[in-house]
C-alpha positions as CSV (number, residue, x, y, z in Angstrom):
1,M,10.5,-178.5,102.8
2,A,7.4,-176.1,101.9
3,S,9.9,-173.4,101.1
4,I,11.7,-175.8,98.4
5,N,8.4,-176.3,96.8
6,V,7.3,-172.6,96.7
7,L,10.8,-171.7,95.3
8,A,10.5,-174.5,92.4
9,A,7.2,-173.3,91.6
10,L,8.4,-169.7,91.3
11,G,11.2,-170.7,89.4
12,A,8.9,-172.6,86.7
13,S,6.4,-169.5,86.6
14,V,9.8,-167.3,85.8
15,L,10.8,-169.8,83.0
16,A,7.4,-170.0,81.7
17,A,7.1,-166.1,81.5
18,V,10.5,-165.8,79.9
19,A,9.9,-168.4,77.4
20,L,6.4,-166.4,76.5
21,T,8.4,-163.3,76.1
22,L,11.2,-164.4,74.0
23,P,10.7,-163.1,70.4
24,A,10.1,-165.9,67.8
25,E,12.8,-166.5,65.1
26,A,12.7,-163.4,63.0
27,A,12.0,-164.0,59.0
28,G,14.5,-163.1,56.1
29,P,14.1,-159.5,55.1
30,F,12.7,-160.4,51.7
31,D,10.5,-163.2,52.7
32,G,7.0,-163.7,51.2
33,T,5.3,-165.0,48.4
34,Y,5.9,-163.1,44.8
35,N,3.5,-162.8,42.3
36,G,4.4,-162.5,38.8
37,T,5.0,-163.9,35.3
38,V,7.8,-166.3,33.5
39,K,9.3,-165.6,30.2
40,L,11.6,-168.1,28.2
41,V,14.6,-166.1,27.5
42,R,16.6,-169.0,25.5
43,S,16.5,-172.3,24.4
44,T,19.0,-174.4,22.8
45,I,16.9,-177.4,22.3
46,T,14.3,-177.9,19.7
47,T,11.9,-180.6,18.5
48,Q,10.6,-179.7,14.9
49,G,11.8,-176.1,15.2
50,R,9.8,-175.4,18.5
51,S,11.7,-175.1,21.9
52,D,11.3,-178.0,24.1
53,C,11.7,-175.6,27.0
54,G,8.3,-174.5,26.7
55,S,7.1,-178.1,28.2
56,I,9.0,-176.9,31.7
57,T,7.1,-173.7,31.9
58,V,4.1,-172.0,30.2
59,E,5.4,-168.5,29.2
60,G,3.0,-165.8,29.9
61,R,1.3,-167.8,32.7
62,P,0.9,-166.1,36.2
63,S,3.7,-168.0,38.3
64,T,4.9,-167.5,41.9
65,R,8.1,-167.7,43.7
66,R,8.2,-168.1,47.4
67,I,11.2,-166.6,49.8
68,V,11.5,-168.3,53.2
69,D,14.7,-167.8,55.2
70,N,16.5,-165.7,52.4
71,K,16.3,-168.9,49.9
72,V,13.8,-168.7,47.1
73,T,12.2,-171.7,45.7
74,V,11.5,-172.2,42.0
75,P,9.5,-174.7,40.3
76,Y,11.3,-176.4,37.6
77,G,11.1,-179.1,35.2
78,T,7.9,-181.5,35.6
79,G,7.0,-181.0,39.4
80,G,10.2,-180.3,40.7
81,N,11.6,-177.5,42.8
82,V,15.1,-176.0,43.2
83,Q,16.2,-173.3,45.8
84,F,18.6,-170.2,45.4
85,D,20.2,-168.3,48.2
86,I,19.4,-164.5,48.6
87,G,22.2,-162.5,50.1
88,A,21.7,-159.8,52.4
89,D,21.8,-157.0,49.9
90,G,19.0,-158.8,47.8
91,T,21.4,-160.4,45.5
92,V,20.0,-163.7,44.2
93,S,22.7,-166.1,43.1
94,G,24.0,-169.7,43.3
95,S,23.4,-173.1,41.5
96,A,21.6,-176.2,42.1
97,A,21.4,-179.6,41.0
98,Y,18.1,-180.8,39.1
99,G,18.4,-184.2,37.6
100,S,21.5,-184.3,35.5
101,S,21.4,-180.8,34.9
102,Q,23.1,-177.8,36.7
103,L,21.2,-174.6,37.4
104,T,22.3,-171.3,37.9
105,T,20.9,-168.0,38.6
106,N,21.3,-164.3,39.1
107,G,18.9,-161.7,40.2
108,K,17.7,-159.1,42.7
109,V,15.1,-158.5,45.1
110,T,14.7,-154.8,45.6
111,G,11.4,-152.7,47.3
112,G,9.2,-155.7,47.0
113,T,10.0,-156.8,43.6
114,L,11.9,-159.9,42.6
115,S,13.4,-160.2,39.1
116,M,16.0,-163.2,38.4
117,E,17.1,-165.1,35.5
118,Y,17.7,-168.9,36.0
119,G,18.3,-171.9,34.1
120,S,20.5,-174.6,32.4
121,R,22.5,-174.7,29.4
122,Y,19.5,-175.8,27.6
123,C,16.6,-173.6,28.8
124,W,16.8,-170.0,30.6
125,F,14.0,-168.3,32.1
126,R,13.4,-164.6,33.6
127,F,10.7,-164.1,36.2
128,D,9.5,-160.6,37.5
129,G,6.9,-160.5,40.2
130,T,6.2,-158.2,43.5
131,K,5.5,-159.0,46.8
């Protein structure tokens, strides 16, 4: 009986050692925080001759985009976020629903720089930032 307890203790020790040496799940190659600015590229909606898209993002203000597990999170609208996929080659693409709008994007992550355009049929923005 004592030999069974020793074997059980030894087995538990080996399992604990293996668990401690297993690598953590790898982050995506583009993961990180990118700091830059957002610029309004075009707007199809106006009020009194002024773009209504300016209320969504203040142009010229510093802005941040986070990439986690090859998905970039983009703040949009009044307090919302959308996510877009990043391919193995760094291509940013896809579409996401925000309220009743369908947002699309295109862009690229290269050498620690994220450049992307995104928006709906009403408002289209460009973000350029570095890691």
